[in-house]
C-alpha positions in Angstrom: -16.5 0.7 -70.6 -18.6 0.3 -67.1 -21.0 -2.7 -66.4 -23.3 -0.9 -63.6 -25.9 1.8 -63.6 -25.1 4.7 -61.7 -27.7 6.9 -60.2 -27.5 9.9 -58.0 -29.7 11.3 -55.3 -30.4 14.4 -53.4 -32.2 13.2 -49.7 -32.9 13.8 -46.3 -32.6 12.1 -43.6 -32.8 11.7 -38.9 -30.5 8.9 -39.6 -26.9 8.4 -39.7 -26.0 9.0 -43.3 -24.2 5.7 -44.0 -27.1 4.0 -42.7 -29.8 5.6 -45.0 -27.5 4.8 -47.7 -27.4 1.0 -47.2 -31.2 1.1 -46.7 -31.6 2.8 -50.0 -29.2 0.0 -52.0 -30.8 -2.5 -49.9 -34.6 -2.3 -50.9 -33.6 -1.3 -53.9 -31.4 -4.3 -55.0 -31.4 -8.0 -52.9 -32.2 -6.9 -49.4 -36.0 -6.5 -47.6 -36.5 -5.0 -43.5 -34.6 -8.0 -42.3 -32.1 -10.3 -42.8 -33.2 -13.4 -45.1 -31.0 -17.0 -45.5 -31.1 -16.3 -48.9 -28.8 -12.8 -48.6 -25.4 -15.0 -48.7 -22.4 -12.6 -48.8 -21.6 -14.3 -52.2 -24.6 -13.0 -53.6 -24.6 -9.0 -51.9 -21.6 -9.1 -53.7 -22.6 -10.0 -57.2 -25.7 -8.3 -57.1 -26.4 -6.0 -53.9 -26.4 -2.2 -55.0 -23.1 -0.3 -53.6 -23.2 2.7 -51.9 -20.6 5.1 -54.1 -20.3 8.1 -52.7 -22.0 10.1 -49.6 -22.0 13.9 -50.1 -23.1 15.3 -47.0 -24.6 18.5 -47.7 -26.3 20.5 -44.5 -28.6 20.3 -41.7 -31.6 21.9 -41.9 -34.1 22.6 -39.3 -37.1 21.3 -40.0 -38.4 17.8 -42.0 -39.9 18.5 -46.1 -41.9 16.0 -46.4 -43.9 14.3 -43.2 -43.9 11.0 -42.1 -40.9 10.0 -42.3 -39.3 8.4 -39.0 -36.3 8.9 -36.8 -33.9 5.8 -36.0 -35.2 3.2 -33.0 -34.3 4.3 -29.5 -31.8 7.6 -31.1 -32.0 10.9 -29.6 -34.3 13.5 -31.2 -31.5 15.2 -34.2 -31.5 17.5 -37.0 -32.4 16.1 -41.0 -29.2 16.4 -43.1 -29.1 16.6 -46.7 -26.6 14.6 -48.5 -26.1 13.6 -52.0 -25.8 9.9 -52.1 -24.6 8.0 -55.0 -25.6 4.4 -55.7 -24.8 1.7 -58.6 -26.0 -1.8 -60.0 -24.6 -4.4 -61.5 -26.1 -4.6 -64.9 -27.5 -8.2 -64.2 -29.9 -7.3 -62.0 -31.7 -5.7 -64.2 -30.2 -6.5 -68.2 -31.3 -4.1 -70.5 -34.5 -3.7 -69.6 -35.5 0.0 -69.2 -39.0 -1.2 -67.7 -36.5 -2.8 -64.8 -33.9 -0.2 -64.7 -37.1 2.4 -63.5 -38.1 0.4 -60.8 -34.6 0.1 -59.9 -33.4 3.5 -59.9 -37.2 4.8 -58.6 -38.9 2.0 -56.9 -39.4 2.2 -53.5 -37.6 4.6 -52.6 -40.0 7.2 -51.9 -41.7 5.5 -49.4 -38.8 4.4 -46.7 -40.0 6.1 -43.6 -35.3 6.9 -43.2 -36.5 10.2 -45.6 -38.3 13.1 -44.9 -36.8 14.1 -49.0 -36.1 12.2 -51.8 -34.9 13.0 -55.6 -33.0 11.5 -58.4 -30.8 13.8 -60.1 -29.0 11.9 -62.7 -29.0 8.2 -64.1 -25.6 6.6 -65.7 -26.5 3.5 -68.6 -24.1 1.5 -69.6 -22.4 1.8 -73.4 -24.6 -1.8 -74.2 -28.0 -0.1 -73.7 -27.2 2.1 -77.1 -27.2 -1.2 -79.0 -29.9 -2.4 -77.2 -32.9 -0.3 -77.6 -33.4 1.9 -80.9 -33.3 5.2 -79.8 -34.0 8.3 -81.9 -34.9 8.1 -85.4 -34.4 11.2 -86.5 -34.0 13.6 -84.3 -32.7 17.1 -85.1 -31.3 16.1 -88.8 -34.0 14.2 -89.6 -36.5 16.5 -88.3 -35.0 18.6 -90.6 -34.8 16.8 -93.4 -38.8 15.4 -93.3 -39.4 19.3 -93.0 -36.7 21.2 -95.3 -36.4 24.1 -93.0 -32.4 24.2 -92.3 -30.5 26.7 -91.0 -33.4 28.4 -88.3 -35.8 26.7 -85.8 -38.8 25.5 -86.5 -41.9 27.4 -86.1 -44.7 25.3 -84.3 -48.3 25.6 -83.1 -51.0 23.5 -81.6 -53.9 23.0 -82.6 -57.0 25.0 -80.4 -59.4 24.9 -78.8 -57.5 21.4 -77.8 -61.0 19.8 -78.0 -64.4 20.3 -79.7 -63.2 20.5 -82.9 -65.0 18.8 -85.4 -62.5 16.6 -88.3 -63.2 19.4 -90.5 -62.7 22.3 -88.3 -59.5 21.0 -87.1 -58.6 20.7 -90.8 -60.0 24.2 -91.9 -57.6 25.4 -88.7 -54.7 23.4 -90.0 -54.9 24.9 -93.1 -54.8 28.4 -91.8 -51.8 28.1 -90.1 -50.0 26.2 -92.9 -51.0 29.3 -95.3 -49.5 31.2 -92.8 -46.2 30.0 -92.8 -45.5 26.9 -90.2 -43.3 24.1 -89.9 -45.0 22.5 -87.3 -48.5 21.8 -86.1 -49.5 19.1 -82.9 -52.0 18.2 -81.6 -53.1 19.2 -78.2 -51.8 16.4 -75.7 -55.4 16.6 -74.6 -57.4 15.3 -78.5 -57.3 11.9 -79.3 -59.8 9.7 -80.9 -62.6 11.1 -79.0 -66.6 10.3 -80.1 -66.3 13.8 -81.5 -63.4 14.1 -83.6 -62.4 10.2 -84.4 -58.6 10.1 -85.0 -59.1 8.5 -88.7 -61.5 11.2 -90.5 -59.3 13.9 -88.3 -56.1 12.5 -89.9 -57.7 12.5 -93.0 -58.5 15.2 -93.6 -55.3 17.8 -92.0 -53.6 15.4 -94.4 -55.6 16.3 -97.7 -54.6 19.7 -96.4 -50.7 19.0 -96.3 -50.9 17.3 -99.3 -52.7 20.2 -100.8 -49.6 22.7 -99.4 -47.3 20.7 -100.0 -48.0 20.4 -104.1 -48.0 24.1 -104.0 -44.7 25.1 -102.1 -42.9 21.8 -102.5 -42.3 21.4 -98.5 -43.9 19.2 -96.2 -45.2 20.6 -93.0 -44.8 17.9 -90.5 -48.5 17.3 -88.2 -47.5 16.0 -85.1 -50.9 13.0 -84.4 -52.1 12.5 -80.7 -51.6 9.1 -81.3 -51.8 8.1 -77.2 -54.2 5.2 -76.3 -54.0 1.5 -76.1 -50.8 -0.2 -77.9 -53.6 -2.3 -80.8 -54.9 1.5 -81.4 -51.6 3.3 -81.9 -50.3 0.1 -84.1 -53.5 1.2 -86.4 -53.2 4.9 -86.2 -49.5 4.2 -86.8 -50.3 2.1 -90.0 -52.8 4.8 -91.1 -50.4 7.7 -90.9 -47.4 6.2 -93.1 -50.2 4.9 -95.8 -51.0 8.6 -95.9 -47.3 10.2 -95.9 -47.4 11.8 -92.9 -44.3 12.5 -91.1 -44.7 12.5 -87.6 -46.8 10.8 -84.3 -47.1 12.4 -80.8 -47.1 10.3 -77.7 -47.9 11.7 -74.0 -45.1 10.0 -72.6 -46.3 9.7 -69.0 -50.0 8.5 -70.2 -48.7 5.5 -72.8 -45.5 4.5 -70.4 -41.6 3.3 -71.7 -43.4 -0.1 -73.2 -45.9 2.0 -75.0 -43.0 4.4 -76.6 -40.7 1.3 -77.5 -43.4 -0.9 -79.1 -44.2 2.7 -81.4 -40.8 2.9 -81.8 -40.6 -0.3 -83.3 -43.3 -0.6 -85.2 -42.7 3.0 -87.0 -40.9 4.5 -89.4 -42.2 8.1 -88.7 -40.9 11.0 -86.1 -41.8 10.2 -82.7 -42.8 14.1 -80.6 -42.9 13.6 -76.6 -45.1 15.0 -75.1 -44.6 14.9 -71.1 -48.3 15.6 -70.0 -48.1 14.9 -65.5 -44.5 16.2 -65.4 -44.9 18.2 -62.5 -46.0 15.5 -60.3 -42.0 14.4 -60.9 -40.9 17.8 -60.3 -42.8 20.5 -58.5 -41.3 19.8 -55.1 -37.7 20.1 -55.4 -37.8 17.6 -52.7 -39.3 14.7 -54.0 -39.2 13.0 -57.7 -36.3 13.0 -60.2 -34.6 15.8 -62.5 -35.7 16.0 -65.9 -31.8 15.3 -66.7 -32.4 11.7 -65.8 -36.2 11.7 -66.8 -35.6 12.6 -70.5 -32.9 9.8 -71.1 -35.0 7.0 -70.3 -37.4 8.3 -73.6 -34.4 9.0 -75.5 -33.3 5.3 -75.0 -37.0 4.1 -76.1 -36.8 6.2 -79.2 -38.9 9.9 -79.0 -37.5 12.1 -81.6 -38.6 15.1 -80.0 -38.5 16.2 -76.4 -41.1 19.3 -74.9 -38.8 21.8 -72.1 -40.9 24.2 -71.8 -40.5 27.6 -72.4 -38.4 31.2 -71.1 -41.4 33.0 -69.1 -43.6 30.2 -69.4 -47.4 30.0 -67.6 -45.9 27.5 -65.7 -44.1 27.6 -62.5 -40.7 26.1 -63.7 -38.4 28.3 -63.7 -35.9 29.4 -66.9 -32.9 28.3 -66.0 -34.2 25.3 -64.9 -36.2 25.1 -69.1 -32.6 26.0 -69.9 -30.7 23.2 -68.5 -33.6 20.6 -70.1 -32.9 21.8 -73.9 -29.5 21.3 -73.1 -29.9 18.1 -71.7 -31.4 16.8 -74.5 -28.9 18.5 -76.7 -26.2 16.7 -74.5 -25.2 12.6 -75.7 -26.0 10.0 -73.9 -23.0 7.5 -75.5 -19.4 8.2 -75.5 -19.7 5.4 -78.6 -22.9 6.2 -80.6 -23.6 4.0 -83.8 -25.7 6.9 -84.4 -26.4 10.4 -83.3 -28.6 10.1 -79.6 -29.1 13.3 -79.2 -33.3 14.3 -79.3 -34.6 17.7 -80.3 -36.0 20.0 -78.2 -39.5 21.7 -78.2 -40.3 25.2 -76.5 -43.7 25.9 -75.7 -46.0 27.2 -73.0 -46.5 31.0 -73.9 -44.2 31.4 -76.1 -44.3 34.1 -78.6 -41.3 37.0 -80.9 -40.4 38.3 -77.2 -38.8 35.0 -75.9 -37.1 34.0 -79.1 -33.9 36.2 -78.6 -33.4 34.8 -75.3 -34.1 31.1 -76.3 -31.8 31.2 -79.1 -29.2 32.9 -77.0 -29.1 30.9 -73.9 -28.8 27.9 -76.2 -26.3 29.0 -78.3 -28.0 26.9 -81.3 -31.2 26.9 -83.9 -31.7 23.3 -83.2 -35.3 23.3 -81.6 -38.8 23.0 -82.2 -40.5 27.0 -81.2 -44.0 26.2 -80.6 -46.8 29.3 -80.2 -50.4 28.9 -80.0 -51.2 32.7 -79.0 -48.2 34.0 -80.6 -49.2 32.8 -83.5 -53.1 33.0 -84.0 -53.6 36.2 -81.6 -51.2 38.5 -83.1 -53.6 42.1 -84.1 -52.1 41.4 -87.8 -53.7 37.7 -87.9 -51.5 34.0 -88.3 -49.8 35.1 -91.4 -47.9 37.7 -89.2 -47.5 36.2 -86.1 -45.2 34.0 -87.9 -43.7 36.5 -89.3 -42.5 38.2 -86.4 -41.3 34.9 -85.0 -38.9 34.7 -88.0 -38.0 38.3 -87.3 -37.5 37.6 -84.8 -35.1 35.0 -85.2 -33.8 36.7 -88.0 -32.2 39.1 -85.3 -31.0 37.2 -83.1 -28.9 35.3 -84.9 -27.9 38.0 -86.7 -26.7 39.8 -83.3 -29.2 42.3 -83.5 -31.5 43.9 -80.7 -35.2 42.6 -81.6 -36.4 45.9 -80.5 -34.3 47.9 -83.6 -34.9 45.1 -85.8 -38.1 46.0 -85.5 -37.9 49.0 -86.3 -38.4 48.4 -90.3 -40.0 44.8 -89.5 -43.6 46.2 -88.4 -45.0 42.0 -88.0 -41.9 42.2 -85.2 -43.4 45.5 -83.7 -46.8 44.7 -83.8 -45.7 41.4 -81.7 -43.4 42.6 -79.2 -45.9 45.2 -78.5 -49.2 43.0 -78.2 -46.7 40.8 -76.6 -44.7 42.0 -74.5 
């Protein structure tokens, strides 16, 4: 066990690497840009950030980002890239996630020493596992709530994203549940707007869910988007629980760490984490943070499902990055956890039966939610055939049969491969 927080960075600088690393350590702990009387050797020893390692990577021709400065009175030099590890005494932050976020991120991205700065990973001491609730449902609990075992959960998104009335939304949910989906979520753009207030919308959808549950004995999970002010989120959670709902969705970057922590402590339902705005942190390889680091904060805060994008997606993220994110969600954070601390990855963004086998094969397990919009609703045979095509695709993958071969005797899969391939 260690009592220190560790973080690893990729940086680019024209300063000597040891000087640049010292500037990082000082800025993110006890220091400022000038020596001050209170920063004694004793204080620095106890509270100053430590430079744990510096791995020189490569010299580059041009700076990645503008407005950095060279060392004063130094000869012109080319920038160097390096991996740098820092650590902090937990006394600096306690077990306050917001303070850790400020410590490992904070002002580093604005220091004039650097023309690139990216947080690659963060490691928390074991005491954080006891300080925060962590996921309450994750994989096993989500399977229990939905009654789905031995395969991925087939999910979809309410589309159009906005503009539907509560009655329109309920009618669409009715069609999707009849088609056989396991999981339905609001779009991240749908909250509590005047044209579709949360309470009547949720009540209308739950009436549909309950009617189908009476017929099938299995209750579809509806991730209703409650992202908003904390008091409103509490009221909406109370409604979800009172009506027998099993999930709430949070737009993580909108409600923040404190919002997620409060919702987790107030709630007894699964929390579905949407990462809308993630591109702000990830689009540039020279700035921001990795998903490996990002998802750890939200897992501690109590999220059960984390979006990871999807293969051959409509965005700019590469497939290797998508799969690395999914694997990170399923990798434990702590060696000694009193409960499972992994979360269920959620694949979405242009997913269809075409990507199903590759997703299953590359992840190496079926513990994920596979969210398809057009892959279900735009299937030539209709939504029911769209859902069937996904079951067929995952059945084939689990049996080690190529989708195109399986499709020879499964017409819904054949139609999906033709339409979406």
